[in-house]
Structures are given as C-alpha cells and as structure tokens.
N, CA, C and O atoms as a GROMACS GRO file, in nm:
protein
  352
    1UNK      N    1  11.660   8.400   7.753
    1UNK     CA    2  11.496   8.440   7.700
    1UNK      C    3  11.449   8.542   7.742
    1UNK      O    4  11.463   8.564   7.862
    2UNK      N    5  11.357   8.668   7.636
    2UNK     CA    6  11.338   8.762   7.671
    2UNK      C    7  11.160   8.757   7.720
    2UNK      O    8  11.086   8.685   7.652
    3UNK      N    9  11.105   8.829   7.827
    3UNK     CA   10  11.023   8.827   7.862
    3UNK      C   11  10.912   8.936   7.844
    3UNK      O   12  10.925   9.028   7.924
    4UNK      N   13  10.808   8.949   7.759
    4UNK     CA   14  10.764   9.096   7.784
    4UNK      C   15  10.643   9.090   7.866
    4UNK      O   16  10.541   9.024   7.848
    5UNK      N   17  10.674   9.168   7.957
    5UNK     CA   18  10.551   9.229   8.064
    5UNK      C   19  10.574   9.344   8.022
    5UNK      O   20  10.664   9.414   7.975
    6UNK      N   21  10.444   9.348   8.059
    6UNK     CA   22  10.382   9.494   8.057
    6UNK      C   23  10.230   9.523   8.219
    6UNK      O   24  10.175   9.445   8.296
    7UNK      N   25  10.223   9.651   8.200
    7UNK     CA   26  10.127   9.656   8.285
    7UNK      C   27  10.019   9.710   8.277
    7UNK      O   28  10.039   9.793   8.188
    8UNK      N   29   9.928   9.720   8.305
    8UNK     CA   30   9.736   9.771   8.289
    8UNK      C   31   9.728   9.793   8.435
    8UNK      O   32   9.794   9.738   8.523
    9UNK      N   33   9.591   9.926   8.452
    9UNK     CA   34   9.496   9.945   8.538
    9UNK      C   35   9.350   9.911   8.474
    9UNK      O   36   9.294   9.956   8.374
   10UNK      N   37   9.316   9.833   8.551
   10UNK     CA   38   9.146   9.816   8.538
   10UNK      C   39   9.080   9.914   8.456
   10UNK      O   40   9.016   9.865   8.363
   11UNK      N   41   9.078  10.010   8.463
   11UNK     CA   42   9.021  10.152   8.404
   11UNK      C   43   9.091  10.121   8.248
   11UNK      O   44   9.010  10.114   8.156
   12UNK      N   45   9.253  10.099   8.209
   12UNK     CA   46   9.276  10.062   8.085
   12UNK      C   47   9.219   9.935   8.018
   12UNK      O   48   9.196   9.937   7.897
   13UNK      N   49   9.192   9.815   8.097
   13UNK     CA   50   9.170   9.704   8.086
   13UNK      C   51   9.097   9.639   8.166
   13UNK      O   52   9.145   9.542   8.223
   14UNK      N   53   8.953   9.680   8.190
   14UNK     CA   54   8.860   9.668   8.265
   14UNK      C   55   8.781   9.484   8.240
   14UNK      O   56   8.697   9.432   8.314
   15UNK      N   57   8.837   9.428   8.124
   15UNK     CA   58   8.801   9.344   8.082
   15UNK      C   59   8.879   9.229   8.161
   15UNK      O   60   8.812   9.126   8.169
   16UNK      N   61   9.017   9.223   8.228
   16UNK     CA   62   9.152   9.211   8.322
   16UNK      C   63   9.050   9.178   8.454
   16UNK      O   64   9.100   9.085   8.518
   17UNK      N   65   8.964   9.211   8.496
   17UNK     CA   66   8.887   9.217   8.661
   17UNK      C   67   8.910   9.082   8.654
   17UNK      O   68   9.012   9.034   8.704
   18UNK      N   69   8.806   8.996   8.581
   18UNK     CA   70   8.811   8.828   8.654
   18UNK      C   71   8.966   8.798   8.637
   18UNK      O   72   8.980   8.717   8.728
   19UNK      N   73   9.066   8.810   8.590
   19UNK     CA   74   9.170   8.856   8.626
   19UNK      C   75   9.220   8.809   8.717
   19UNK      O   76   9.243   8.696   8.758
   20UNK      N   77   9.249   8.974   8.770
   20UNK     CA   78   9.233   8.999   8.897
   20UNK      C   79   9.174   8.996   8.981
   20UNK      O   80   9.194   9.090   9.058
   21UNK      N   81   9.088   8.914   9.015
   21UNK     CA   82   8.982   8.858   9.117
   21UNK      C   83   9.018   8.723   9.117
   21UNK      O   84   8.987   8.666   9.221
   22UNK      N   85   9.086   8.640   9.019
   22UNK     CA   86   9.139   8.521   9.027
   22UNK      C   87   9.253   8.466   9.108
   22UNK      O   88   9.266   8.355   9.160
   23UNK      N   89   9.357   8.603   9.106
   23UNK     CA   90   9.493   8.626   9.214
   23UNK      C   91   9.459   8.671   9.299
   23UNK      O   92   9.540   8.699   9.388
   24UNK      N   93   9.319   8.702   9.311
   24UNK     CA   94   9.366   8.741   9.486
   24UNK      C   95   9.308   8.640   9.496
   24UNK      O   96   9.322   8.631   9.618
   25UNK      N   97   9.242   8.534   9.464
   25UNK     CA   98   9.208   8.455   9.534
   25UNK      C   99   9.329   8.343   9.593
   25UNK      O  100   9.337   8.263   9.687
   26UNK      N  101   9.408   8.382   9.492
   26UNK     CA  102   9.503   8.268   9.504
   26UNK      C  103   9.609   8.332   9.633
   26UNK      O  104   9.669   8.260   9.712
   27UNK      N  105   9.614   8.489   9.631
   27UNK     CA  106   9.725   8.522   9.748
   27UNK      C  107   9.674   8.616   9.848
   27UNK      O  108   9.734   8.702   9.913
   28UNK      N  109   9.554   8.581   9.844
   28UNK     CA  110   9.520   8.644   9.983
   28UNK      C  111   9.493   8.535  10.065
   28UNK      O  112   9.461   8.424  10.022
   29UNK      N  113   9.506   8.564  10.192
   29UNK     CA  114   9.433   8.462  10.266
   29UNK      C  115   9.276   8.442  10.239
   29UNK      O  116   9.240   8.523  10.153
   30UNK      N  117   9.176   8.365  10.283
   30UNK     CA  118   9.061   8.390  10.277
   30UNK      C  119   9.011   8.451  10.413
   30UNK      O  120   8.914   8.523  10.391
   31UNK      N  121   9.038   8.447  10.525
   31UNK     CA  122   9.003   8.504  10.638
   31UNK      C  123   8.981   8.673  10.617
   31UNK      O  124   8.898   8.738  10.680
   32UNK      N  125   9.082   8.734  10.507
   32UNK     CA  126   9.082   8.836  10.501
   32UNK      C  127   8.896   8.948  10.406
   32UNK      O  128   8.826   9.049  10.411
   33UNK      N  129   8.923   8.809  10.333
   33UNK     CA  130   8.790   8.837  10.188
   33UNK      C  131   8.633   8.849  10.298
   33UNK      O  132   8.525   8.896  10.261
   34UNK      N  133   8.665   8.790  10.439
   34UNK     CA  134   8.560   8.753  10.528
   34UNK      C  135   8.559   8.907  10.615
   34UNK      O  136   8.462   8.930  10.687
   35UNK      N  137   8.617   8.961  10.611
   35UNK     CA  138   8.645   9.061  10.685
   35UNK      C  139   8.525   9.192  10.690
   35UNK      O  140   8.490   9.232  10.580
   36UNK      N  141   8.495   9.224  10.750
   36UNK     CA  142   8.321   9.310  10.748
   36UNK      C  143   8.397   9.457  10.658
   36UNK      O  144   8.351   9.488  10.547
   37UNK      N  145   8.492   9.524  10.707
   37UNK     CA  146   8.578   9.594  10.642
   37UNK      C  147   8.611   9.566  10.514
   37UNK      O  148   8.593   9.656  10.432
   38UNK      N  149   8.652   9.472  10.481
   38UNK     CA  150   8.601   9.438  10.321
   38UNK      C  151   8.580   9.419  10.234
   38UNK      O  152   8.629   9.431  10.122
   39UNK      N  153   8.462   9.368  10.298
   39UNK     CA  154   8.350   9.305  10.251
   39UNK      C  155   8.298   9.475  10.174
   39UNK      O  156   8.298   9.504  10.054
   40UNK      N  157   8.263   9.554  10.279
   40UNK     CA  158   8.207   9.639  10.240
   40UNK      C  159   8.250   9.764  10.110
   40UNK      O  160   8.185   9.824  10.024
   41UNK      N  161   8.423   9.762  10.162
   41UNK     CA  162   8.526   9.834  10.078
   41UNK      C  163   8.603   9.809   9.976
   41UNK      O  164   8.684   9.881   9.918
   42UNK      N  165   8.555   9.658   9.951
   42UNK     CA  166   8.668   9.612   9.848
   42UNK      C  167   8.630   9.659   9.675
   42UNK      O  168   8.709   9.705   9.593
   43UNK      N  169   8.497   9.632   9.657
   43UNK     CA  170   8.452   9.671   9.520
   43UNK      C  171   8.487   9.783   9.493
   43UNK      O  172   8.559   9.798   9.394
   44UNK      N  173   8.445   9.908   9.580
   44UNK     CA  174   8.487  10.026   9.573
   44UNK      C  175   8.646  10.067   9.514
   44UNK      O  176   8.687  10.176   9.474
   45UNK      N  177   8.702   9.960   9.523
   45UNK     CA  178   8.816  10.039   9.486
   45UNK      C  179   8.832   9.979   9.338
   45UNK      O  180   8.935  10.016   9.282
   46UNK      N  181   8.764   9.907   9.277
   46UNK     CA  182   8.784   9.878   9.116
   46UNK      C  183   8.652  10.014   9.059
   46UNK      O  184   8.668  10.073   8.952
   47UNK      N  185   8.572  10.033   9.122
   47UNK     CA  186   8.499  10.091   9.077
   47UNK      C  187   8.531  10.273   9.059
   47UNK      O  188   8.527  10.348   8.962
   48UNK      N  189   8.563  10.295   9.215
   48UNK     CA  190   8.604  10.395   9.263
   48UNK      C  191   8.756  10.476   9.210
   48UNK      O  192   8.774  10.589   9.164
   49UNK      N  193   8.822  10.397   9.230
   49UNK     CA  194   8.936  10.438   9.158
   49UNK      C  195   9.025  10.256   9.097
   49UNK      O  196   9.114  10.180   9.136
   50UNK      N  197   8.897  10.273   8.951
   50UNK     CA  198   9.033  10.174   8.860
   50UNK      C  199   9.176  10.240   8.756
   50UNK      O  200   9.209  10.196   8.646
   51UNK      N  201   9.231  10.333   8.819
   51UNK     CA  202   9.339  10.396   8.776
   51UNK      C  203   9.426  10.350   8.841
   51UNK      O  204   9.547  10.358   8.819
   52UNK      N  205   9.360  10.283   8.948
   52UNK     CA  206   9.533  10.244   9.083
   52UNK      C  207   9.513  10.143   9.064
   52UNK      O  208   9.606  10.087   9.123
   53UNK      N  209   9.427  10.035   9.000
   53UNK     CA  210   9.476   9.877   9.044
   53UNK      C  211   9.467   9.801   8.941
   53UNK      O  212   9.373   9.759   8.874
   54UNK      N  213   9.643   9.782   8.938
   54UNK     CA  214   9.706   9.726   8.881
   54UNK      C  215   9.728   9.577   8.845
   54UNK      O  216   9.715   9.480   8.919
   55UNK      N  217   9.768   9.579   8.699
   55UNK     CA  218   9.744   9.379   8.710
   55UNK      C  219   9.913   9.444   8.598
   55UNK      O  220   9.940   9.553   8.548
   56UNK      N  221  10.003   9.282   8.602
   56UNK     CA  222  10.128   9.281   8.515
   56UNK      C  223  10.067   9.164   8.445
   56UNK      O  224   9.984   9.085   8.488
   57UNK      N  225  10.123   9.169   8.330
   57UNK     CA  226  10.080   9.076   8.256
   57UNK      C  227  10.214   9.020   8.131
   57UNK      O  228  10.292   9.093   8.070
   58UNK      N  229  10.205   8.890   8.125
   58UNK     CA  230  10.311   8.877   8.007
   58UNK      C  231  10.222   8.742   7.907
   58UNK      O  232  10.166   8.639   7.946
   59UNK      N  233  10.239   8.791   7.786
   59UNK     CA  234  10.097   8.785   7.668
   59UNK      C  235  10.022   8.706   7.697
   59UNK      O  236   9.997   8.593   7.656
   60UNK      N  237   9.966   8.801   7.809
   60UNK     CA  238   9.839   8.840   7.900
   60UNK      C  239   9.795   8.692   7.924
   60UNK      O  240   9.702   8.619   7.892
   61UNK      N  241   9.916   8.686   8.001
   61UNK     CA  242   9.875   8.588   8.134
   61UNK      C  243   9.851   8.700   8.274
   61UNK      O  244   9.913   8.806   8.286
   62UNK      N  245   9.796   8.672   8.325
   62UNK     CA  246   9.833   8.714   8.488
   62UNK      C  247   9.898   8.689   8.569
   62UNK      O  248   9.872   8.599   8.648
   63UNK      N  249  10.039   8.784   8.577
   63UNK     CA  250  10.146   8.754   8.708
   63UNK      C  251  10.095   8.849   8.824
   63UNK      O  252  10.133   8.813   8.935
   64UNK      N  253  10.045   8.923   8.821
   64UNK     CA  254  10.078   9.019   8.990
   64UNK      C  255   9.948   9.096   8.985
   64UNK      O  256   9.885   9.112   8.880
   65UNK      N  257   9.911   9.140   9.097
   65UNK     CA  258   9.796   9.284   9.069
   65UNK      C  259   9.841   9.340   9.229
   65UNK      O  260   9.876   9.269   9.324
   66UNK      N  261   9.830   9.483   9.224
   66UNK     CA  262   9.866   9.588   9.288
   66UNK      C  263   9.748   9.699   9.290
   66UNK      O  264   9.700   9.759   9.193
   67UNK      N  265   9.715   9.709   9.430
   67UNK     CA  266   9.569   9.740   9.521
   67UNK      C  267   9.669   9.853   9.553
   67UNK      O  268   9.777   9.795   9.551
   68UNK      N  269   9.692   9.989   9.583
   68UNK     CA  270   9.699  10.064   9.629
   68UNK      C  271   9.696  10.232   9.596
   68UNK      O  272   9.703  10.272   9.480
   69UNK      N  273   9.688  10.315   9.700
   69UNK     CA  274   9.677  10.474   9.695
   69UNK      C  275   9.831  10.578   9.718
   69UNK      O  276   9.872  10.678   9.660
   70UNK      N  277   9.868  10.517   9.800
   70UNK     CA  278   9.982  10.506   9.920
   70UNK      C  279  10.107  10.629   9.788
   70UNK      O  280  10.144  10.735   9.838
   71UNK      N  281  10.144  10.605   9.673
   71UNK     CA  282  10.195  10.682   9.589
   71UNK      C  283  10.098  10.779   9.543
   71UNK      O  284  10.180  10.870   9.528
   72UNK      N  285  10.016  10.818   9.519
   72UNK     CA  286   9.914  10.872   9.511
   72UNK      C  287   9.973  10.992   9.588
   72UNK      O  288  10.042  11.082   9.541
   73UNK      N  289   9.929  10.976   9.730
   73UNK     CA  290   9.940  11.150   9.850
   73UNK      C  291  10.074  11.165   9.841
   73UNK      O  292  10.103  11.270   9.899
   74UNK      N  293  10.222  11.083   9.773
   74UNK     CA  294  10.286  11.110   9.760
   74UNK      C  295  10.307  11.239   9.687
   74UNK      O  296  10.345  11.337   9.752
   75UNK      N  297  10.284  11.249   9.553
   75UNK     CA  298  10.212  11.357   9.425
   75UNK      C  299  10.151  11.447   9.493
   75UNK      O  300  10.219  11.548   9.516
   76UNK      N  301  10.044  11.445   9.535
   76UNK     CA  302   9.922  11.516   9.549
   76UNK      C  303   9.973  11.627   9.693
   76UNK      O  304   9.938  11.745   9.697
   77UNK      N  305  10.067  11.555   9.814
   77UNK     CA  306  10.112  11.627   9.884
   77UNK      C  307  10.201  11.557  10.002
   77UNK      O  308  10.153  11.519  10.109
   78UNK      N  309  10.358  11.545   9.961
   78UNK     CA  310  10.435  11.488  10.071
   78UNK      C  311  10.403  11.480  10.187
   78UNK      O  312  10.428  11.379  10.252
   79UNK      N  313  10.362  11.549  10.221
   79UNK     CA  314  10.363  11.578  10.355
   79UNK      C  315  10.268  11.490  10.401
   79UNK      O  316  10.302  11.447  10.511
   80UNK      N  317  10.170  11.447  10.364
   80UNK     CA  318  10.030  11.400  10.402
   80UNK      C  319  10.099  11.223  10.433
   80UNK      O  320  10.060  11.170  10.537
   81UNK      N  321  10.210  11.132  10.331
   81UNK     CA  322  10.236  11.040  10.382
   81UNK      C  323  10.363  11.051  10.495
   81UNK      O  324  10.402  10.944  10.542
   82UNK      N  325  10.412  11.145  10.529
   82UNK     CA  326  10.449  11.095  10.672
   82UNK      C  327  10.330  11.180  10.794
   82UNK      O  328  10.349  11.214  10.911
   83UNK      N  329  10.240  11.189  10.727
   83UNK     CA  330  10.099  11.265  10.859
   83UNK      C  331  10.076  11.130  10.879
   83UNK      O  332  10.121  11.074  10.979
   84UNK      N  333  10.008  11.070  10.791
   84UNK     CA  334   9.938  10.980  10.774
   84UNK      C  335   9.944  10.825  10.653
   84UNK      O  336   9.899  10.811  10.540
   85UNK      N  337  10.022  10.730  10.747
   85UNK     CA  338  10.118  10.670  10.683
   85UNK      C  339  10.012  10.540  10.626
   85UNK      O  340   9.950  10.481  10.714
   86UNK      N  341   9.999  10.510  10.524
   86UNK     CA  342   9.901  10.402  10.487
   86UNK      C  343   9.993  10.295  10.524
   86UNK      O  344   9.960  10.189  10.470
   87UNK      N  345  10.090  10.286  10.592
   87UNK     CA  346  10.127  10.131  10.569
   87UNK      C  347  10.226  10.123  10.780
   87UNK      O  348  10.239  10.225  10.847
   88UNK      N  349  10.260  10.025  10.813
   88UNK     CA  350  10.364  10.027  10.968
   88UNK      C  351  10.482  10.063  10.887
   88UNK      O  352  10.591  10.079  10.940
   0.00000   0.00000   0.00000
C-alpha cells in the first residue's frame, strides 16, 4: 500500500500549528517545556522562523515535526557550521 506523505512549513500552512503543538506535547519530556530558555524563546520559532518549522503529514494527519535552523547555516556560509555547531 502506497502512502502519501507531504511536508509543509508553518509559513505554508499556519493552520497546522495546533497539530505541531500537539505532537510536541507527546514527543518532548515535560521538563523541556518548563526550561526558562525554552519558555522565553520557543514561540519565537513560530513567529520569527515559520519557514523552518516543518510538519510531515499523511492524508492531513500529523506524523512528525522538525524545528531547526542548522541546515540554513550550511547554505548561507558553510564555514559557520564547522565553527559554531548547533549539535554535539
């Protein structure tokens, strides 16, 4: 059986933000949402970088969420990723 997956950004489909929030509440431990840095900056991802908040859907049911800017650094200036890694 073939599955039909599609990827959208919050910029393309802002109405999917509720589903993204639901998936985050399932996938992230509760303490992460209580972290002061997360509390201060998390919603800025949605407003400042909506083109980099991804959701993958199958028949309009949320499957996965990705929030990142790391791939942006590679395209803007490859040396930045080596100098300032966003992950260990």
